[in-house]
N, C-alpha and C positions, 0 to 999 in steps of 0.2 A: 294485797297482805294489807293489815290491819292497821289502820293508825295512819298508812302512807305510807307504809315501809317498802319500796320494793328492790331485796333484796336478797338475792340471787348466788345462793351456795354450791357448787359442783357441788357432788358428788365424793370426786377424787379430797377434794378440802375437805368434807367432812369426818372423807376413815382415812385423813391426813392428823387431824385434828383427835379426834377418836384415838388413836396409836400412841401419838405425839406422849396425852396426858395421862394414859395409862402405862406406858412405858418409863416416863418419871418419876413415875406414881410404883412401881412396880422397883425401880432402882431406887428408889428412898427405901418403903420398907427390906432388901435385901442389902440395903447398907449399916440401915439401922438394927439387921439380923447379925450383920457380915461384924458390926465394932462391938456388940454387948458377945458373940461370940470373944470377939478379943479381951476381952474383960474377965469374962469364964474360963478361958486357957491357965492350967497355969504351967505351959512350960515358956512360955515366954512373958514376965510383970506388964501389964499394959493398962493403967488410968487415966485417967484423964486428960491429963496434961499428955498423956501420949497419946492423946487420939484425933487431941485439936489442934496440938501447940504442934508449928513444923520445927524441927528438928528435933527435940526433946525424945527419944523413943533411943536409950542406946544400944540398941538391936536394930540395926540396920537402919539408920537413923533416914538418911534420905530416899530411899524408894519408902519408909514409911511416911515421910514428909510428901511425894508426890498421893500417894494418898490423902494425906490431910490439907491439901490443896486443890484436890480431885473433889472429895466432899464440898471446901468448904462457895467449891463452881456449880455442882451439886442441887447445895441449899437455895443462891443465886440463880438458877435454873426453875428451878418450883416454886418458888418465890415470885418469881416475874410473872412466872406461869400463872396463877393463883389470879394473880393482878393485873391481868393484860387491859380489862376494858378498865382498865383504871390508870396505865399507865399509859405517855405517851410510845406509838407502836418503834415511833422509830429509837426508843429505850429499850424497847423487847423487845425487837429486831439484833440493837446488839451483844444484848444479856444473852440468850437466848444459842444467838453465832458461838457464844464462846465455850458450846454443848459438843464444836470437833477439840475442843481446846481439856478438857474434861475426856473425854472420848477418849486422848489421848496417853492424860495422864492416869488417869486408871490405865491405861491399857503396861504403861512403864509399870506401874506399880504392882501391878497382878507378873509380871515378869522378873521381875527382882523382888520383888518381896515376898514373895508365891512359892507356895513347896510344893502347888499342883502344875505348874507349867513346865516339868519335868517328863513330866509323862508326855504321850499321844494326848488322849484327852486337851490337858490343855496346849498344845500347839494349836491343837484343831479348834480347839475356842481360841483362840488369837487369832490365825487366823481367814478360819469363816467367821469372825465378826467383822477384821477387818473388810473384808468380799462384800461384806454384807454391808455396811456404812459406807464401801464407795459406789456399791451398784444403790443404796437410795441414794444417795449422793450425787447422780448424775441423773438417776430419773427423778428428780428433783429438779438438779438447772437447764435439765433439755425438755422439760413440759412447760406445752403451749403455758403462753399469759392464764392465768384465769382455771389458770388445771392444777392447782392444789401451788403458786407462788403466791398464795395470798394478795394475790389480786383478785378483785373480790366485783362485780357489774354495780352500777356506781349509781347510789340516789337519786331518784325525777329531785331535782332543785323546789326547793319551797318555796314559794311566791312573799317576795318580800315586800314589807307595808306602798315600797315605793310600785313599782310593779296593780297592788290592787287597785290603790289610786286609781291610776291609767285605768285602770279595764272601767269601760262606758256598759252604761245597761241601756238594752235593748229600747224604744223607747213604746211606750203601748198610743195607737192610737186610739180617738175617737169619733165614729160616727156618728157625727150631726145630722136629726133629722129634717 
């Protein structure tokens, strides 16, 4: 590659990154739609405080709090994903792992605050998402190193100044007549 960068990214890693970025972006958009619908809903009055402050809602306060905390985690995961190249990998990975907590909190919020879970579609959504998350997590854990586990083929080391000065030039010989 240009500039001596020889970093190999597998097809699995490219696909995983593409899906991950779009999934988080979709979650942000759908969460914004959800919050907007709550503000516009006349059945239960939700203002900014009820949407952003845990236990501020008078309607099912604990159930709403699960959603508020999940919202904060979603923002953290999205911001860390956008800053991935600018923050240490360990920081990004730690924040990114909270997506499992985010999933659990959002699911608990859906089950305890939502009215849609009472029917078959809600039950299917919860069980289906649990199976999907478990299966994808298992694939991720069992994937061979370098196949979607975040490890990449290391770059060739750059020569240091000391190494460059120790190289010897090929002597030129001149033949005298």
